[in-house]
LONU-984276 format. One record per residue (C-alpha): x, y, z. Coordinates in Angstrom, 1 decimal. Each point is the difference from the previous one (the first is absolute). Example, Ala and Ser with C-alpha at 12.3 -4.5 7.8 and 13.67 -1.06 7.14 Angstrom:
// LONU-984276
DRENKOL, c1, c2, c3
DRENKOL, 12.3, -4.5, 7.8
DRENKOL, 1.4, 3.4, -0.7
// end
This chain:
// LONU-984276
DRENKOL, c1, c2, c3
DRENKOL, 25.5, 2.2, -7.4
DRENKOL, 1.3, 3.2, 1.3
DRENKOL, -1.6, 3.5, -0.1
DRENKOL, 2.4, 2.9, 0.5
DRENKOL, -1.8, 3.2, 0.5
DRENKOL, 0.5, 3.6, 1.2
DRENKOL, -2.8, 2.5, 0.6
DRENKOL, 0.1, 3.6, 0.9
DRENKOL, -0.4, 0.7, 3.8
DRENKOL, -2.9, 2.4, -0.7
DRENKOL, -2.8, -0.6, -0.4
DRENKOL, 0.2, -2.9, 2.3
DRENKOL, -3.3, -1.6, -1.1
DRENKOL, 1.5, -1.9, -3.0
DRENKOL, 2.7, -1.5, 2.3
DRENKOL, -2.5, -1.1, 2.5
DRENKOL, -2.4, -1.5, -2.6
DRENKOL, 2.9, -1.8, -1.6
DRENKOL, 1.2, -1.4, 3.3
DRENKOL, -3.5, -1.3, 0.8
DRENKOL, -0.3, -1.7, -3.3
DRENKOL, 3.5, -1.6, 0.3
DRENKOL, -0.9, -1.2, 3.5
DRENKOL, -3.3, -1.6, -1.3
DRENKOL, 2.1, -1.8, -2.6
DRENKOL, 2.3, -1.4, 2.8
DRENKOL, 3.3, 1.4, -1.4
DRENKOL, 3.3, -0.5, 1.8
DRENKOL, 1.7, 3.3, 0.6
DRENKOL, 3.5, -0.6, -1.1
DRENKOL, 1.2, 3.6, 0.3
DRENKOL, -1.6, 3.4, 0.2
DRENKOL, -1.7, 0.3, -3.4
DRENKOL, 0.7, -3.6, -1.0
DRENKOL, -2.6, -2.8, 0.5
DRENKOL, -0.1, -3.6, -1.1
DRENKOL, -2.8, -2.5, -0.9
DRENKOL, 0.2, -3.5, -1.4
DRENKOL, -0.3, 0.0, -3.8
DRENKOL, -3.4, -1.0, -1.4
DRENKOL, -2.4, 1.6, -2.4
DRENKOL, -2.2, 1.6, 2.6
DRENKOL, 2.9, 1.6, 1.9
DRENKOL, 1.6, 1.2, -3.2
DRENKOL, -3.2, 1.7, -1.1
DRENKOL, -0.5, 1.6, 3.4
DRENKOL, 3.5, 1.3, 0.2
DRENKOL, -0.3, 1.4, -3.5
DRENKOL, -3.2, 1.9, 1.0
DRENKOL, 1.8, 1.3, 3.1
DRENKOL, 3.0, 1.1, -2.0
DRENKOL, -2.3, 1.9, -2.3
DRENKOL, -1.6, 1.7, 3.0
DRENKOL, 3.4, 1.0, 1.3
DRENKOL, 0.9, 1.7, -3.3
DRENKOL, -3.5, 1.7, -0.2
DRENKOL, 0.7, 1.4, 3.5
DRENKOL, 3.2, 1.6, -1.2
DRENKOL, 2.4, -2.7, 1.2
DRENKOL, 2.3, -2.6, -1.6
DRENKOL, -0.5, -3.8, -0.1
DRENKOL, 1.7, -3.0, -1.5
DRENKOL, -1.0, -3.6, 0.1
DRENKOL, 2.7, -2.6, 0.1
DRENKOL, -0.1, -3.8, -0.4
DRENKOL, 2.7, -1.4, 2.2
DRENKOL, 1.3, -3.2, 1.6
DRENKOL, 1.6, -0.2, 3.4
DRENKOL, 3.6, -1.1, -0.1
DRENKOL, -0.4, -2.8, 2.6
DRENKOL, -2.6, -2.3, 1.5
DRENKOL, 0.8, 1.5, 3.4
DRENKOL, -1.0, 3.5, -1.1
DRENKOL, -3.1, -1.4, -1.6
DRENKOL, -0.9, -1.7, 3.3
DRENKOL, 0.5, 3.2, 2.0
DRENKOL, -2.3, 1.9, -2.4
DRENKOL, -2.6, -2.7, 0.1
DRENKOL, 0.1, -0.2, 3.8
DRENKOL, -0.4, 3.8, 0.3
DRENKOL, -3.0, -0.1, -2.3
DRENKOL, -1.5, -3.0, 1.9
DRENKOL, 0.5, 1.7, 3.3
DRENKOL, -2.1, 3.0, -1.1
DRENKOL, -3.0, -2.2, -0.9
DRENKOL, 0.5, -2.3, 3.0
DRENKOL, -0.6, 3.0, 2.3
DRENKOL, -3.2, 0.9, -2.0
DRENKOL, -1.2, -3.6, 0.3
DRENKOL, 0.7, 0.1, 3.8
DRENKOL, -2.2, 3.0, 0.3
DRENKOL, -2.8, -1.8, -1.8
DRENKOL, 0.5, -3.0, 2.3
DRENKOL, -0.2, 2.1, 3.1
DRENKOL, -3.1, 1.9, -1.3
DRENKOL, -1.8, -3.2, -0.8
DRENKOL, 0.7, -1.4, 3.4
DRENKOL, -1.3, 3.2, 1.6
DRENKOL, -3.1, -0.1, -2.1
DRENKOL, -1.0, -3.4, 1.4
DRENKOL, -1.3, 1.9, 3.1
DRENKOL, -2.0, 2.6, -2.0
DRENKOL, -3.7, 0.1, -0.5
DRENKOL, -1.2, -2.1, -3.0
DRENKOL, -0.7, 3.1, -2.2
DRENKOL, 3.3, 1.6, 0.8
DRENKOL, 1.8, -3.3, -0.5
DRENKOL, -1.5, -0.3, -3.5
DRENKOL, 1.2, 3.5, -0.9
DRENKOL, 3.4, -0.7, 1.4
DRENKOL, 0.2, -3.2, -2.0
DRENKOL, -0.8, 1.8, -3.2
DRENKOL, 2.6, 2.7, 0.7
DRENKOL, 2.6, -2.6, 0.8
DRENKOL, -0.7, -2.0, -3.2
DRENKOL, 0.5, 3.2, -2.0
DRENKOL, 3.3, 0.7, 1.9
DRENKOL, 1.1, -3.6, -0.6
DRENKOL, -0.5, 0.5, -3.8
DRENKOL, 2.1, 3.2, 0.1
DRENKOL, 2.8, -1.8, 1.9
DRENKOL, -0.1, -3.0, -2.3
DRENKOL, 0.4, 2.3, -3.0
DRENKOL, 3.4, 1.0, 1.2
DRENKOL, 1.0, -3.4, 1.6
DRENKOL, 2.8, -1.2, -2.4
DRENKOL, 1.7, -2.2, 2.5
DRENKOL, -2.7, -1.4, 2.3
DRENKOL, 0.9, -0.2, 3.7
DRENKOL, -1.5, -2.6, 2.4
DRENKOL, -2.3, 2.7, 1.3
DRENKOL, -2.0, -0.1, -3.2
DRENKOL, -1.5, -3.4, 0.7
DRENKOL, -0.7, 0.9, 3.6
DRENKOL, -1.8, 3.2, -1.1
DRENKOL, -2.1, -2.1, -2.4
DRENKOL, -0.9, -2.4, 2.8
DRENKOL, -0.8, 2.9, 2.4
DRENKOL, -2.5, 1.3, -2.6
DRENKOL, -1.5, -3.4, -0.6
DRENKOL, -0.5, -0.4, 3.8
DRENKOL, -1.6, 3.4, 0.2
DRENKOL, -2.3, -0.8, -2.9
DRENKOL, -1.0, -3.3, 1.7
DRENKOL, -1.0, 2.0, 3.1
DRENKOL, -2.2, 2.2, -2.1
DRENKOL, -1.7, -3.0, -1.6
DRENKOL, -0.6, -1.7, 3.3
DRENKOL, -3.7, -0.1, 1.0
DRENKOL, -0.9, 2.2, 2.9
DRENKOL, -1.2, -2.0, 3.0
// end
């Protein structure tokens, strides 16, 4: 699915809000004002809502259903989307490792925050990288440290 959009430069708040929502969805930025997501019911609904918001903010938007012309182009787009979430998973892995040295109460809070972050990442993880499994293992390890009895 493609969303083509154009928003007025001023006020800037609708542009910023739209970009944040697109980023949370995990879109691939194809060109300025053109983003892509894999086609499924959830993504279609989300892009339709965002297209309506663009129009309400005084802009223009169009949703397109498309198919890439070659498998190579599809791989490039999938790799770009995967790389975005791989970096986010890597941050979770690093933060989980750093939390191992924290005090038990802080470690528990960090685990809760990282679990929420992992859910947000997985919601936009359309082409799972290897870092996904490593991040899950890192949180399992952190969770086991919390459940360990204090000696």
